[in-house]
C-alpha positions in Angstrom: -102.1 -10.8 217.1 -104.3 -8.9 214.4 -103.8 -5.3 214.1 -106.8 -2.8 214.9 -108.9 -1.8 212.1 -107.7 1.8 212.4 -104.1 0.8 212.2 -104.6 -1.0 209.2 -106.2 2.0 207.8 -103.4 4.2 208.9 -100.6 1.9 207.4 -102.4 1.9 204.2 -102.8 5.7 204.1 -99.0 5.9 204.8 -98.0 3.3 202.1 -100.1 5.4 199.4 -98.3 8.7 200.5 -94.9 7.3 200.5 -95.4 5.7 197.1 -96.8 9.2 195.8 -93.6 10.6 197.2 -91.1 8.2 195.7 -92.7 7.5 192.2 -93.4 10.4 189.9 -96.8 10.3 188.5 -97.7 7.4 190.9 -101.5 8.5 190.9 -101.8 8.1 187.3 -99.8 4.7 186.9 -102.7 2.4 187.6 -104.8 4.6 185.1 -102.3 4.1 182.3 -101.9 0.6 183.0 -105.7 -0.1 182.9 -106.0 1.9 179.6 -103.4 -0.5 178.3 -105.0 -3.5 179.5 -108.4 -2.5 178.4 -107.1 -2.0 174.6 -107.3 -6.1 174.4 -109.3 -7.2 177.1 -113.1 -8.0 177.2 -115.3 -5.8 179.6 -115.4 -8.8 182.1 -111.5 -9.2 181.8 -109.9 -11.4 184.4 -106.5 -9.7 185.4 -103.4 -11.1 187.5 -101.9 -8.5 189.6 -98.3 -9.4 190.8 -97.2 -7.4 193.8 -100.5 -6.5 195.0 -99.9 -5.9 198.1 -101.2 -2.5 199.4 -103.9 -2.6 196.9 -103.5 0.7 195.1 -103.6 -0.6 191.5 -106.3 -3.1 192.5 -108.7 -0.4 193.8 -107.9 1.8 190.5 -108.6 -1.1 188.2 -111.8 -2.1 190.0 -113.2 1.3 190.0 -112.4 2.2 186.5 -113.8 -1.3 185.1 -116.7 -2.5 187.2 -116.9 -6.0 185.4 -113.1 -6.9 185.7 -112.2 -9.7 188.4 -108.6 -10.0 189.7 -106.2 -12.4 191.2 -103.6 -10.5 193.3 -100.5 -12.2 194.3 -97.9 -10.9 197.1 -95.6 -12.5 199.5 -96.3 -10.5 202.3 -99.6 -11.2 204.3 -99.5 -7.9 206.2 -99.5 -5.9 202.6 -102.4 -8.2 201.5 -104.2 -7.2 204.6 -103.5 -3.5 203.5 -104.9 -4.5 200.0 -108.2 -5.7 201.8 -108.5 -2.2 203.5 -107.7 -0.3 200.5 -110.3 -2.2 198.5 -113.0 -1.9 201.0 -116.2 -3.3 199.7 -114.5 -3.8 196.1 -112.5 -6.7 197.6 -115.3 -9.1 196.6 -114.0 -8.9 193.0 -110.3 -9.6 194.1 -109.0 -13.2 195.4 -105.8 -12.5 196.9 -102.8 -15.0 197.2 -100.0 -15.0 199.7 -96.9 -16.2 197.9 -95.1 -15.8 194.5 -96.1 -16.0 190.9 -96.1 -19.9 191.3 -99.1 -19.2 193.7 -101.2 -17.7 191.1 -103.9 -19.7 189.4 -103.0 -21.0 185.9 -105.5 -18.7 184.3 -105.8 -17.9 181.4 -105.9 -14.1 182.1 -106.7 -11.4 179.7 -104.1 -9.2 181.1 -101.4 -8.8 184.0 -99.4 -6.2 185.9 -96.4 -6.2 187.9 -96.0 -2.7 189.1 -92.9 -1.6 191.2 -92.2 -5.3 192.1 -89.7 -7.0 189.7 -86.8 -4.6 190.5 -86.5 -6.6 193.7 -85.7 -9.8 191.7 -82.3 -11.0 190.4 -82.2 -11.3 186.8 -82.7 -15.0 186.6 -85.6 -15.1 188.9 -86.9 -12.0 187.1 -87.0 -14.1 183.9 -88.6 -17.2 185.4 -91.2 -15.1 186.9 -91.9 -13.1 183.6 -92.1 -16.7 181.9 -94.6 -18.0 184.4 -96.8 -14.8 184.0 -96.7 -15.5 180.1 -97.8 -19.1 180.4 -100.8 -17.6 182.4 -101.9 -15.1 179.8 -104.2 -15.6 176.9 -102.5 -15.3 173.4 -102.0 -11.7 172.6 -103.0 -10.5 176.3 -100.8 -7.7 177.5 -98.6 -7.7 180.4 -97.7 -4.1 182.0 -94.6 -3.9 184.3 -93.1 -0.7 186.0 -90.1 -0.8 188.0 -86.5 0.8 189.0 -84.6 0.6 185.6 -81.6 2.8 185.0 -77.9 2.9 183.7 -75.9 0.8 186.0 -72.6 2.3 185.6 -71.5 4.4 188.5 -71.9 7.9 187.2 -75.0 7.6 185.2 -76.4 5.6 188.0 -75.8 7.9 190.8 -76.9 10.9 188.6 -80.5 9.3 188.1 -80.7 8.3 191.7 -79.8 11.8 192.8 -82.7 13.1 190.7 -85.1 10.7 192.5 -84.0 12.1 195.8 -84.7 15.4 194.6 -88.2 14.6 193.6 -88.9 12.9 196.8 -87.7 15.7 198.7 -89.8 17.9 197.0 -92.7 15.9 197.2 -92.4 16.1 201.0 -90.6 13.1 202.2 -88.2 13.9 205.0 -84.6 14.4 204.1 -83.1 11.4 205.7 -85.6 9.2 204.2 -85.2 10.5 200.8 -81.3 10.1 200.8 -82.0 6.3 201.2 -83.0 6.2 197.8 -79.1 6.6 197.0 -78.5 3.3 198.3 -81.1 1.6 195.8 -78.2 1.2 193.3 -76.4 -1.0 195.7 -79.3 -2.8 197.3 -81.5 -3.7 194.3 -80.6 -6.0 191.4 -81.2 -3.2 188.9 -81.2 -3.8 185.1 -80.7 -1.0 182.5 -83.6 -0.2 180.4 -82.3 -2.2 177.5 -81.6 -5.2 179.6 -85.4 -5.1 180.8 -86.7 -4.8 177.4 -84.4 -7.9 176.0 -85.8 -9.9 179.3 -89.1 -9.4 178.1 -88.6 -10.7 174.8 -86.7 -13.6 176.1 -89.7 -14.6 178.2 -91.6 -14.9 175.2 -93.5 -11.5 175.0 -93.6 -9.6 171.8 -94.0 -6.0 170.8 -92.4 -4.6 173.7 -93.2 -0.9 174.2 -91.9 1.6 176.7 -94.9 3.7 177.8 -93.4 5.6 181.1 -90.2 7.0 182.0 -89.6 9.1 185.2 -86.3 9.3 186.5 -85.1 6.1 187.9 -88.6 4.4 187.0 -89.4 2.8 183.6 -92.6 1.1 182.3 -93.3 -1.1 179.3 -96.4 -3.0 177.8 -95.7 -6.4 175.9 -97.9 -9.2 174.8 -98.1 -12.8 174.9 -96.9 -14.0 171.6 -99.8 -15.7 169.4 
């Protein structure tokens, strides 16, 4: 049964609020990603967005760059519906695909992003996903990724997770919900920042640079090898 439009709107608002409480600088991440994509892309760039559910980065990209076109991929049909609500009249510029990276068109794309997505994947699946994105990019095109990445040894891992709990609590997340962040170290197949950077190079990317660091979250830009 389809949800009523007002329920979709409420879910979209709650999703955005929780993301802002969890991720330091969440409101600026899409703007940073767009700046990095625009450095090498044409005015009418075609951008691949992996993990497009919710639509927050799609909307920001579309508002910042009126001529860009998008292909967004997400395994959740419900989250893609939220993306449509978030995009509103901008959705005519985005083709949304339910599935994983192999569902995406072959491109070639002028740039790609995977924001708050890759930390759900085990190392081998993450590597294959990065390779699939690499194959869909034009030579020299940028990939922007942001996800949980922190030391995986016990003491350092817990220290950084507790810092994220403190941020989420200070941002208004209810205490019990914020405490759930502590379990991420066991629930997610997190890699260390060095392992993440190495994985991008193993997938064929070059000039890997970290542009964002906020407690347990890290972000990189890398480029398809020419």
